[in-house]
N, C-alpha and C positions, 0 to 999 in steps of 0.2 A: 504494500500500500504506500509506503514511503517512497519507493521508486517511482510510482505513478505520479505523486505530487512533484517530485524532482523533475521528471520529464515534462509535466505540464508547465512548471515554472520556467524551464528553459525554452519551451515553445513560446509561451506568452511573453517572455521578456524580449523576444525578437519582434513581436507585433507592437507597433506604435499606434494603437487605436486612438489614443487621446492626444497624440502629438500633432499640433497644428502650428502653422506659421503665425507671426504676430498679427497679421492682417489677412483676411480672406476676401477675394473679389466675389461678384454676384454669381457667376457661373459655377465657380468652385464651391461656393456656399450651397447653391441649389443641388449640385451633384452630391456633395457630402451629406446633406440633409436627407435627400431621397434615398441614398444608399443606407443610411442609418435607420430610416423609417422602414425600409424593406426588411432589414434584419430584425427589427422589433416585431413587425407583423408576421414574418416567417416563424419567429419563435413562438408566436401565439397560435399558429395554424393547427398544430396537433391538439392543443387544448380545445380549440373551437370545434374540432371534429368530434371530440368526445364529450363536449359540454352538455349534451342532452342527458348524460348520466350524472351530472353534478348534483341534481336534486336528490338522486338516490344515494349519492355519497354523503350528503349532508344529513340524511335521515338515519344513516348507520350509527350504531353505537360504537364507541372506541374499541371495545373488545371484539367486535365483529369485523374489523378491518381485514380485508384479504389482500393478496398480492396485487391484484389489478387495481384496487383502490390505492394502495401504496404507490403504484406506478403513476397513477393519475396525480396524486399529491406531489410526488417528486417532479413530474412534468410541469405542474403548475408553479412550483417553487423555482424551477429552472427558468421558465418563461418570465416570471416576475423579476428575477435577477437580470436576465438579458434586457428586459424592458427598462429597468432602472439604469443599467449601464448605457443604454441607447438614449434615455432621457438626459443623462449627464452630458453625453456627447453632443446632443442637439443644443443644449444650453451653451456649451463651449463654442460651438459653431456660431451661434448667434452673438456671443460676446466678441469673438474674433471679427465677425462682420460689423459689429458696432465700432470696433477699433478702426475699421476701414473708414468710417464716417468721422473719426477723431472724437468719438464719444466714449465715455467710461462704460465698462461692462455692466455696471450696476443698473443701467437703463433697461436691461433685460428683465428686471423685476416688474416693469410695467406690463409684461406679457401675461401676468396673472389676472389682469382686468380684461374681460371678454372682448369688448369692442376695440380697445387699445391694442390688444394682441393681434387682431386681424390687420389693423392699420400698420402696426410695426412689421408684421410679416410681409405685407405688400411693399412697404418701404425698403426692407432689406433685400427683396428680390428685384425690384424695378429701379431703384435709385442707385446711381453709381457712387462710389466712395470718393474721398478727397483725392485730388491729384497730387502726386509727388509724395515726399516723406511727410509724416506727421509724428506726434509724440509717441505713437505706439510702434513705429518702425517704418521701414521703406515701403514704397508702393508695391503691392503684390504684382507678380508678373501677369501679363495678359493671359487670358484663358486659351488653352490649346484646343485643337480639334478634338482630342481625346476627352477633354473636360466637357465640351459641348455634347459629344456622343454619350458620355456617362450621365450627364444631367438629363438628356432627353430619354435615354433608356431607363434611368432611375425613376423619372416621373411617370413614364408609361407603366413600369412594373409596380410602382406604388399605387397608381390608380386601379390597376387590375387586381392586385392583392387586397386593396381596400374593398372593392366591389365583392370579391369572393368572400372576404371575412364578414361583410355585412350579410351576404346570403347565408353563410354558415350560422351566424348568430340568430337570424330571423327564421331559420328552419328550412326544411326541405321544399316548401312551396315555392322558393325562389331559385332552386337549383334546376 
């Protein structure tokens, strides 16, 4: 078991999931956000597929938990951890995008207000950042063709997975 943790640590130490430049431009921000949202929704898909059994799980007494129920609970915990990690990554992306506007990252706190969060999201997507260097670092490089392709594919995949997850949540009548 210790060997497994050592191997996982060595693998994850090479992955820089949270490493971002000081400033992120619009296309790179959109690309990273969509990729992160796809990861979050994908981690929830197995749980959504078996969520019809959730009411049965909640009715069970603790002594009657069987292996399939334990599997579902482990899957739910895994999905919750992945979604929490993705949420943190999305907040970091927004902070780095705000840095591109020469604003403090604390402005991201405004995103907890419903209407303001929509306006902030639109501004982060459609308004370009400050030209040249600012107090948060040098101007980010222009988006490459790969960034545009990843942003487009990420948005499409995010829309498709969102539609599928809504269909899974609302039941088989939408499938």
